[in-house]
Every structure is written in structure tokens, then in C-alpha cells.
C-alpha positions, 0 to 999 in steps of 0.5 A: 623830534624836531624840538630835541634837535635844537642844541640848546634844548638838548643841552637843557634836557641833558642837564636836567637828567644829570641833575636828577641823577645827582639828586638820586645819588645824594638821597641814596646816601642820606639818612633823612628825606629831603623836603623836596623829594615828593615834588621831585618825584612828581616832576620827574616821574621817577621814584627816589625812595627805596623800592619794594624790590629791596626785600628780594635784593637784600636778603643775602645782606641781612646779617645778625651779629649773633655773638654780640647779641648773646653777650648783650643778653648775658649782660642784661641778665647781670642786672638781677636781685638773685644770683645767676643763672636765675634772674629777678628784676622787679618793677622800679627797683634799682636793678630795673632802673639799671637795666633800663639805662643799659637798654636806652644806651643800646638804643642810642648806639643804634641811632634811635631817638629815645623817650619815655612816658609817665610810667617808664615805657621806653620808645626808640624811634628810627624816622622813616622817609614819611615820618608823618605816617603811623609807624610800625612798632616792635618790642617786648618787656625786660622785667623778670619774676623772681628766680626766672630766666634771661630770655623771656621778653628780653629776646624781643627787646634786644632782638628788636634793637639788633633787627634795626641794626640789621636793616641799617647795615643792609642799607634799608631805608624805612618808608614808615618810621620804625619804633621799638617799645620796651613795656613797663611791668609785663609781669604782675610781680610787684603790684599784681597787675600784668602788662601794666604799661601796655594795658595803660597804653591801650587806654584802660581807665579802670587801671588808671583809677586803680593805680591811685590806691594800688600798693605793693607788699611793703605798702609802697604805693604805685605812684611813690615807686614810680617817682623813686625810679624817676617817673610819674612826673606827668599825668599817668593818663598821658600814657594812653594811645589813640587807636591807630597810633601805630600801623602795625605791631610785631613782638618777637618772643620765645614760645614758652612752650615745647611745640616748636622744639618738639616738631623741629620748626624754626618759627611760630606765627601767632594767630591768636593770644588766649584771654586771661582772667584772674579771680580772688576768693576768700573763705572765713571759718571759725578756726580753733585748736587742731586737737580740741575741735572734733571733726564734725564740728569744724568750719575749716576755711582751708578745706574749703579752699582745697575743695575749690582748687580741685573744682577749678581743675574739674570745670576746666577739664569739663570744657572739652578743649585743650585750649582751656586752662586753669591754675590756682597759683596762690593759696594762703591759710591763716593763721598758718600754724600746723596745730591750728584749724585755718580760720581764713583762706585766700586763693588766686585763680588764673583761667584763660582760653582763646574762646572768651565765651568758653572761658567765661562759662568756666568762671561762672562754674567756679563761682557757683562751686565757691557758693556751694562749698561755703554752704556745705562746709559752714564757712563764709564766702567773704569775697569772690572778685574778678580782678580782670577778664580780658578778651582774647586778641587775634593777630591781624591778617596783613601782619600774619602774611608779612611774617609768613612771607618773611619766613618763606623768603628766609627759607625757614620752616614755620607754623601757625599757632596760638599763644597760651601765655599772654603778652603785651601784644594782647593789649597792643591789638587794641591800638594797632594791627598786631602779630607775634613771632615765636622761636623755640625754647629748650623743652618749653621751659620759661619763668625759671633759670633753665629757660634757654633759646639757642643763638641760632634760633634767636638769630632766625627770629631776629631775621624774620622780625627785621624782614617783617618790619621792612615789609610793613614799613614799605606799605 
């Protein structure tokens, strides 16, 4: 006490307090962290960074510009090769390039630093107070299969940009950097490879090699198409990320199913993503004239394909689980004439489950059926090829807790659920802790023009995403 009675020491102490207050005020308005901030905290014993209490204090200020966001969704839908209300936006086409330009511009307006990798994955980054830490990422895709809708993927891209804007407007300053990723070619439309960008980011060497010889239906190679769009200037392998490159990844997406709407629940918190697998099958028969070849003498490749399609349904139902699904999405016959017995048939089969072992049992049953059908019908099983056989992905517990906490803070009803559709999150789970936020969509419609989510549901999703990103960033 005696020391503080000294006029000179008291004045020095007051000047120090004034200096610290001024530093705190300056840092409170600065977009970037002062290089001396850590030293000042250690010296003074007072934190200058955004405290965790921001979350509770700032809830009322989380304001989404909903009408502007809907306008952006509508504008992005105009970059389409088919007329409204449908959307067709295929990888590396002119409309895809225009859409990319539009989104990169929005990222720039949101104050993000923008870059792209060798296959066109787009990154928009908001540097945090500790930019050396692994960032928290969010994002989705914006390519669209032919004659689809305008919300699939897009809500998670434009919604992510708006979530960053929401946080900026609220005065939030992230500790960990926040990064938006727009993934290249989530849809397999052009080259038959789903989640191409995120699959590469997860380090798929098999895909890297396959892309050297991959061509589209017009015999254009993947690399030529990428170069046409301005990419593939660097090695495609440069896209690979190391595990732990991000501290967390959260994807906002329409449910693409009817559960949330039917149950009147605002938010779905995804706990697992079903594992997809794809199979191609080719049968070869003898063909012949539809009138001249008698039924007992036929080796019909088309009927072999039809029988296998029914076997797929049978084996899936035999699993006893509602989570096991199988689809014959492509069935092609050659020569494709009404008066000619099919001499060749080609099937492409999709089967998926959240239980990898159960799905693999179904796949083996399909293979055994293909062998039996070929023998019984006197045709050749020319090919049975497993194109991909991905493992399921589980959401990370810490990300689930952050999403649940955000939903509760915002007083939005929510439920835990699985995703039966696969997403880029499936592959981001190989890089970082992962989670997904679902919002309701009309009747569960997706991949068709009737796809729709209301402005209110999108707004709810953006708020939960923003708050989840904030919570994860402060860890």
C-alpha cells in the first residue's frame, strides 16, 4: 500500500491502465490481430480477444438478409443450360464457369480472400485472430444434374457466405479462421464420378490415376475439360489435403427427404452419412430377329439385365433394414430396336447403407445373382465391376454438440438423423471432424425442378450454421 501512495508510481500505474484500455479499444475495432496482442495479454492478465460470452450476448444481433439471399439463389439458378424452373449446370461448361465467377464475386464482397485449386475447388477465407490454427470450414457444391432444382448444394454455398456476413454484422471476430469451400462436381453428371473435388481433397490416389484416362460422353478427357475452364494448370495431386488440415467442417444442406417437413422440425442434425457403392454390369447374348428366333432358343441379354434388376430389389429387402437401399439407375440395351433381341445389356447399380458390412453383403448377393442369371439364360457375364465402395462417415461428437447447442440457443426444434444421400461431407470426414445441418424441403423433393425450401427454413439454417461456426471457431 505504501508503494501506491508514491505520486510517481500511482501516475505510472494509471498511465499503464489507460494504455491498456486504449489498446483494448483499438483492437476491438480492428479486423486483424495486432502482432503484440499475445504479449499484452500475458503482461496485463486481461484478454483482448473476443470472449466466449459473445455467443449468448449476440444472439439478438444474428440477422439474416433473407430476401437478398433468396435473390442470390434465383440469380445463380439463371446460369443454366435448361429453362426455368429447371436448373442444369454441368462441370466445366460455360454456365458452370459463369456460376463460379458469380460466387467468387460474392465471396469478395463478403471480405473473403479467394483462391482456387487445380480442379476448381473454390476457397473463401476469413482470417481469424489466430490464423496459424487449423481453420473451421463450411460449404457445399453448386453443380446441378440435368433438369434439377436450384436449392441442392446451393443453399450450403450461398448460405455459408451469408453466415459469414451474419457474423461480421454482429461484430464477431473468429479465433480460428473461417473458410468457405465450393466443391467441384459433387454430382457425377459429366464424368461419372461423384464428389470429385472433395474425394480428391481427401487424398484419393485411385481417383488421381483414373482421371488420367477419364473421358465424358463426347470423348473429352477430364484434363482437357478442366483446362478449358481455366484449371489443371498445376498438378492435380496438389489438391490433396493432409488429415487435420481443418479443425472442423460443417455443411448446410436441404434434407432431400420428407422427414423434417412431415414432423414439423426446423433443423436436422446429421449423425452419419450412408456409404454409397456403385456397380456396373454387362451381359452379352446372341441377339437375333424378334420374330424368327423361337423363345426356347434365345440368349436374351436384355432379360438377363431385367432379372438382375429385380434381384437387386430382392437382396436389398432381404437385409431387413430400412436404411439399406438399392437402385438400378441405368439400363441400356443393344442394338435398341423393337424388333431385335438384345445382344448386349448394361446396368449401373447404386446401393448404400449406414452399415458398411450389411451393404457389402448385399453387393456380394448381387454378384452371385449375376453369375447365376448368366448361366441360366446362356449369356456371358462380360463385366461385373465395383466402381466405388466408400465407407460410411460418422459426424464428430464435438461438431454435433455445437450444432445442437446452436439450435437450442436459437430456440429451434431439431432432431438427430442420418443422411441417406451422400455429400461432400462424406469425404471431408477423412480430413477433419465433420457435421451436417439439414433444413426441410417441400415433400422431400430434390433433383427435379419442384425442389424447394422456404425462405424461413433457409434463414433458420443460416443462423444455426453461423452460430455453429462461431462456437467452433472460439475453441
